[in-house]
C-alpha positions in Angstrom: 47.3 107.1 63.9 50.4 108.5 65.5 50.9 112.1 66.6 53.7 114.1 65.1 55.6 113.5 68.5 55.1 109.7 68.2 56.3 109.8 64.6 59.4 111.8 65.7 60.1 109.2 68.4 59.9 106.3 66.0 62.0 108.2 63.4 64.7 109.0 65.9 64.7 105.5 67.3 65.2 104.1 63.7 67.9 106.8 62.9 69.9 106.0 66.1 69.3 102.3 65.7 68.2 101.9 69.4 66.7 98.7 70.6 64.4 100.0 73.3 61.8 102.9 73.6 60.5 104.2 76.9 56.9 105.3 76.7 53.6 105.1 78.6 51.7 105.6 75.4 49.9 102.5 74.5 49.5 103.4 70.8 53.1 104.3 70.3 54.1 101.1 72.2 52.1 98.8 70.0 53.5 100.3 66.8 57.1 100.4 68.1 56.8 96.7 69.2 55.5 95.8 65.7 58.7 97.5 64.4 60.8 95.3 66.6 61.6 97.6 69.5 61.5 96.5 73.1 59.2 98.8 75.2 59.6 100.0 78.7 57.0 102.0 80.6 57.4 104.0 83.8 56.3 101.0 86.0 59.1 99.0 84.5 61.6 101.7 85.4 60.3 101.8 88.9 60.6 98.0 89.2 64.2 98.3 88.2 64.6 100.9 90.8 63.2 98.5 93.4 65.4 95.7 92.2 68.4 97.9 92.5 67.3 99.0 96.0 66.8 102.6 94.9 63.4 102.7 96.4 61.3 100.9 98.9 58.5 98.5 98.2 56.1 100.9 99.9 57.1 103.7 97.4 56.8 101.3 94.5 53.4 100.1 95.7 52.2 103.8 96.1 53.4 104.7 92.6 51.6 101.7 91.0 48.4 102.2 92.9 48.5 105.9 91.9 48.7 104.9 88.2 45.5 102.8 88.8 43.7 105.8 90.5 44.7 108.0 87.5 43.4 105.3 85.1 46.9 105.0 83.5 47.2 101.3 84.5 44.6 98.5 84.8 44.2 97.0 88.2 45.1 93.5 86.7 48.3 94.8 85.3 49.0 96.7 88.5 48.6 93.5 90.5 51.2 91.8 88.2 53.7 94.6 88.8 53.1 94.4 92.6 53.5 90.6 92.6 56.9 91.0 90.8 57.8 93.9 93.1 57.1 91.8 96.2 59.3 89.1 94.8 62.2 91.5 94.2 61.8 93.2 97.5 62.6 89.9 99.2 65.9 89.5 97.4 
């Protein structure tokens, strides 16, 4: 079940006809994807910052590893983000 806050996010997204929702909440993300929204999480935003050279790879890596330590991101998913980050840091 969604919280009132999650329900409000979905309702506003539908009302405003947006295509993308930014959230780190897995439950909200799954429901939003089922409704056709694209989802971005904070690691995706940091990856964009790395691509745009707004942050260093070291800062990106530190952020991703911090999410693993906080149990907010699995080590497998973190490794995927780090691989993508390394690829973008070389560009």
